[in-house]
N, C-alpha and C positions, 0 to 999 in steps of 0.2 A: 502844353505838356501833359503827358499821360498821367491820370490821377493814380494809377497803380504804381507807377514809378515813384511818384512823390510819396505815396504811402510807404513803399519799401525803404526809400531813403530816410524817411522819418523814423521808422521802426529800428533800422540799423544804426542810425545816427544818435539815437537816445536810448541806449540799451537798458539803462536803469529804469526808465519809465515803462519801457516795453516789458521788462521782467516783472515790474510791479503789477501791470495789467494781467500778464499771464498767470502770475501767482494768485491774484485775486480771483480770476476766472477758474483757476484750478481748484481752489477751495470751494467755490460755489458749485461747480460741476461735480466735484467729488461727493459733496454732501447730498446734492440732488440725486445723483446716480445711485448713491448708497440707499437713499430713501426708496427709489424705484425698485431696487433689487430686493430690499426687505419686503416691500409690498408684494412683489411677484412671488417671493418664497412663501409668504404667509398665504397667499391665494392658492398656491399649489398644495400646501399642507392642509388647508381647509377642504379642498376638493378631495384629497385622499381620505381625510377623516370622514367626510360625508359618505364616501363610497364604502368605508369600512364599518361604520356604525349605523348609517341611515338615520331614521327618526322613528320613534316608537309611539304609536297611537294606542290609547287605552280605552276599553269599553267596559263599563260597569253600571250598575243600577243607580239612578238618581232618585233617592227615596222621596224627596220633596216633590219631584215631578210626578211620581206615581201617586202620591196622596192627593195632589191637586187635580190629577186626571180623573179621579173617581174609579180607577180600575183596580183598587186593592181588595176586591171581593167583599167589600163591606166590613172588613175586619178592622179592629182597632190596632194600629201599629204599636201602640204602647203596651198592648197586652200580648204581643207576640213574643216568642222565645227565640233566641239566637238571631234577632234582627230581621226575621222574615216578615213579610207584609202580604202574604197570599201568593197564589201560583202565578199571578201576572207579574210578580216581581222576580221571577226566576229567569236567569239567563241560561238557556239550554245549550248544551254542547253541539247539538245538531245545527243550530243557527250559526254558531261560531265557526264550525267546520266549513260551512258554505261561504262565509266571509273570507276564511283563510285561503280559499281558492282564487281570490282576486288576483289579477295580473300585477298589481302594484305591491303586493305583499311578498316580501322576500323571506320572512320567517314569522311563525305564529306560535304563541304560547298562551296557556291559560291556567288558572289556579282556582282551587276551592278551599276555603277555610272551614275546618270542621273540628270535631273533638270526639273523644271516645271514653266511655267509662271503663275502668278495669273489670276484669272477670276473675274467677277463681284461679284460672291457669295463667293469666297475664296480669301481674301486679305493677303498680306504679313504682318508680324509683324515688324514694324519699329517705335520704340518709339521716335527716333530722326530722322527727315527727312534729306535727303541729302542736302549739301550746294547748294545754287543757282548756276545755270550754270554748274553743274557737270553732265556729261553724265554717268548715271548708268544703261543703258539698258542691258549691258552684265552681270550685277550682280544683277539685280532686279528679281531674280528667287528664287524659293524654291530649296533647295538642297535635292535631292531624292536619297536615297541609297536603291538599290534593294538587298534584303538579303534572305537567306534560313531559317535562325533561328535567331531571335532577341537576344536570350540568348548568342549567339556566338559573338555578337558585343562587341568590347573592352570596350566601355563606360559602358555597362551594366555588364560586367564581373568584372570590377574594381570598380564599385560603383559610377561612375560619373553620371550615369543616372539610374532611376528606374521607373518601370511601376506603375502608381497610379490609373488607372482605365482600365477596359476591359482586353483584352488579347493581347499577342504579335504576331509577325509573326512567323509561323512555317512551316515545310515542307509540310503540308497539307492545308495551307491557300489558299483562293481563290485569283485569280489574281487581283481583284479589291479592296483588303483590304489594309488599311494603318494604321500606328500608328503615331500620331502627338504630338508635345510638348505642355505642359500645357498652356503656354502663347499664343501660336498660337490658341489654342482651345478657350480661353477666348476672344481673339481679334475677332474671327469670330462667337462666340456663338455656337461652336460645342461641342457635347458630343458623347459618345459612341453610335453607331447606326446611327448617322447622315451621310449625304452624302456631300462630298466636291468635287467640280469640279476643275480640273486642266487642263492647256493647255500644249501641247507638248513644251518641253523646248529646242528645237534646234534652234539656231540662223540661219537665212537664209544666204545663200551664197550671195556675192555681185551680185546685179541685179536680185535676185530671190525673190519671194514672201514668206512671213513668213507662217509657218504652223499654221493654226488657229484651228486645231482640238482640241476639248475639250473632256475629259473623266471623268466620274463620279466614285468616289471611296468611299467606305464605311469605316468610322472611326471605327475600332475595338478596338483600345487602345489609351490611353493617357499616356504619360510619363513625368517625371520631370527631367530637366537637372540641375546639380549642378553649372553650369556656369551662373552667374548673369549678368544682363545688365550692360554695362560699363558706361552708362550715356552720351556717345558720339556717333556720327554717326558711324555705322558699315555697310558695304555693306550687303544687305539683305541675299545674299547667304552664307555669312560667319557668320551670327548670329545664334547661336545654337538653338534659338527658331524657326527658319525656316527650321530646319532639319526634314525631313519626312522619315520614313522607310516604304518601300513597298515590295511587293514580287518582285522577279526578273522579272516576267512577266509584272507586273505593271510598273517597271522602264524601261523595254525594250520598252513598249508601248509609254512611254513619251519621248523616244529617237526617236520615229518615226519608230521603228522597229516592228517586229512581236511579237507574244506571243506564249504561249504553248511550244511545243517541239522545235520550231524554235526561241524562245526567245534568245536574245543576252546577253552574260555575259562579264564582264570585267576581272574577275579573278576567278579561282577555286582552292580550297585547298583540299588536301587529307591527312588525318592523318594516318600514317603508324605505325604499331607496333614496327618496327625497321628500322633505317635508311638504313640498308643493303637491305631492300625490294625495294629500288628505282629502281633497274634494272628490277625487275619483273614488277613493275608498268609501266615502260616505254614500256615493251613488250606488256602488256595488253592494254595500250593506243594506240599503233600502230595497234594492232588487232582491236580496236574499231573504227579505221579510223582517228586517230589524226595525223596531220603533226607536228612532234616534232621539225622541223626546224623553223616553224612559231610560234608554241605554245610550247616552251621548258618547261620541267619539272625540277624544281630546288628544292633542299632540303633546308628546313629552320628548323634547330634544335636549334634556339635561346632560346626557352622555356626550352628545356632540358639543354642547357648550362647554362642558368640562374639558374636552380635548383641545378646543381651539380658542378658549377664552384668553389665555395669556398671549398667544401668538397674534390674536386679533388686536389686542391692546397694543402690542408692539408695532403692528402695522399701522394702527391709528396714530401712534406717536411719530412714526416715520412720515406719515402723510402731513401732519402738522409741521414737521421739520422741513419738508420740501417746500411748503408754502412760505414759511417764515424765511427760509434761506433765499428763495426766489424773490420775494418782496424786498427783503433787506439788501440783497445783492444788486437788485435794480436801482434802488435808491443810492447806494454807495457808488455804483458805477456812474450813475447820472451826475452825482456831485463831482466825481473825478473828471469826467468828460467836460463838465461845465468849467471846472478849474483850468483844464488844458486849453479850452477854447479862449478863455480870458488871457492866458499867457501867450497865445499865438495870434492875438489881434493884429499885430503888425504884419505877420505873414499873410493873414487873410486879407488885409487891406491892400497889400502889394499885388497879390494874385487877382483880386477883384479889379484893381486899376489896370492890370495888364489884359483884362478882358475875360478872365475866367468866369464861368457861370456859377451862380450860387449853388444850384443842386449838385454840381460836380465837386464843390468844396465839401458839402455835406457827405457826398459819396466817398470822398477820400477818408474822412474821419470814420465812416462806417466800415470801410475796408480795413483800416488799421485795427479797429476794435474787433471785427470779425476774425481777422487773422490771429489775434491773440486768443480769441475764444476757441478757434479750431484747434490750435496747439494745446490749449488747456484741456479740451475735451478728449484728445488723444491720450494725454497723460492720465486723465481721470479714469479712462477705460482700463488702463494698466493697473492702477492702484485701488480702484473702488471695490473690486470683488473681495480682496483681503480685508480692506477696511470695513466694508459692510458686514462681512462675516463676523468680525470681531465685535463691532457695535451691536449687531443683531443678537449674538450670543449673550452679551452682557445685559442688554435690555430684556431679553426673554428670560434669562435666569432670575432677574429681579421680579418679573411678573409671575413666574412659576412659583417662586418662594411666597409671594403674597397670596396666590391662589391656594397653595397648600396650607398656609396658615389660616386662611378663611375657612377652608374645608375642615381643618382640625377644630376650630372654634365652633363650627356648626355641629360637628359630631359630638361635642361635649354638652350640647344643649339637651335638656330632658325631652324625651318623646312624650307629647301630650296624650298619645293613645295608650301609653304604658302605665298601668296603675301603680307600678312600683317606682315611677319617676326615673327609670334608667335612661341612660343616654341613647340617642338614636343609633340603631345598628345597621340601617340600610345605607351603606356607604357606596358611592359610585365605584364600579369595578374598573374604571379607567383612570389614568393619570394624564395631566395636561401634557401636550406636546412640548418637550423640553429641548428640542434641537431645531435649528433652522438651516435649510439647504439653499445657500445662495448660489445662483448661476447667472453668469453674464451672457445675455443673448443679444443678437442684433436689434431686436425690438427695443430693449432697454437703452442701448447706445443711441438709437434713433430718437427715442423720447428725450434723453438728456441733451442730445444735439439740438433738437428743436427748441428745448427750453433755454439752453445756453445762447443760441442764436437769437431767440426772441428777446432775451434779456439784453443782449448786445445791441439789437436794433432799437429797442425801447429806450435804453439808457443813452443811446447816441442821438436819436431823432428828437427826443423831447427837449434837451438843452440845445441841440444843434439847430432847432427851428429858428433860433434867434439870428442865425447867419442870414436867413432869407429876408430879414428886415433891415440888414445893414447896407450901407453904401460906403465906397472907399473914402470919400471926403471925411465923413464922420469918424471912421476908424482911425485914419492917419492924423487927423487934427485934434481929436478929443482924447485919444489914447484910452485909458481906463474909464 
């Protein structure tokens, strides 16, 4: 008798057991397919995030490497002012511009940290004067940040500051252009187009005369900071109102260094399309003349990790779920098949005594289980997209909440580089991906189909292998 006919009669004659197998397979296939769909959605989101933010490589001086190399011009690093260690420790803009031309660099930015002493025409903003007897010489300066693009500054990206008049600093700004805070502008009666004079902000070394050079800068923009006055004394250099943004050439000039292509930078960042491009960037940097021992390139994919962190954890949970469901489903199905075989010993003995071959008996059981699996896979394909979307949204919402809480806790930690002990201000300008786009594709259906059929075959063949060791006499005379 045809084994397929026997399988059909068995399935239609015992609808209760057939429905149980279909239901069990439906649960297994639905959970497995949901896991695959969440994994696929997470992978697509990660690829989009990688394309949108890339990875950022940072280049700046390694002071310890410079000292150990003996290239610090014989100077004593501890005796230098402003953290300088000689001309060999200067990162020049001309070098960075050559590296920016690398084919793997999609965006380039650089900064220069500087300061400036006030002049007779340009005074500091100090609503509360320093206490009597306090020596504030080292902090009675404007904080000058030399930048390539004002829009790339964290405070402007995250909304803590915004331009209210004029224009910002850009790649094509002139070296003598600056952007000042609104309160400082009112204090000095400055508006867009006016000139502000600033003095070189380098403190003199012991026994040396202070640098009295003054430079005129054109105010091209005025911005407003969201940080209000505290009502108490704050060192001038730490007051947000005394924050001035200049070009890197302007900041380098106020350091007492050169301008133009020989202008000095503190840090350069290179946005890559892919973190794997770092090796190529290093080769291009060395070809441009960079000493990567003194100015190492390090990758910073914090923005990318912030974006995909929660959705990656969600995908990892889905992966674990797929494995657990597959293993548990195989075990449960194997036990059910073994139980069915025990119940059908009499049927097996009769068929064997009539001359049926053992492999065909095992094939009949496999056909029965596979038929239930195929029906369940079809039903899972209909329901899984909605279910996986719901499950994915809930899992992702929990991970995003945890990530935001962790970020908030980190933000409240004091900044070790800030003498005032203030909280860290450099917050990521990105938020984690908080939505998941689940799409059912033929590839996912094929994967769950292969998984479901694999489970069916494994759960049938392992306990069914006992059939190959049986003979009709033992089955019919010994029973169980």
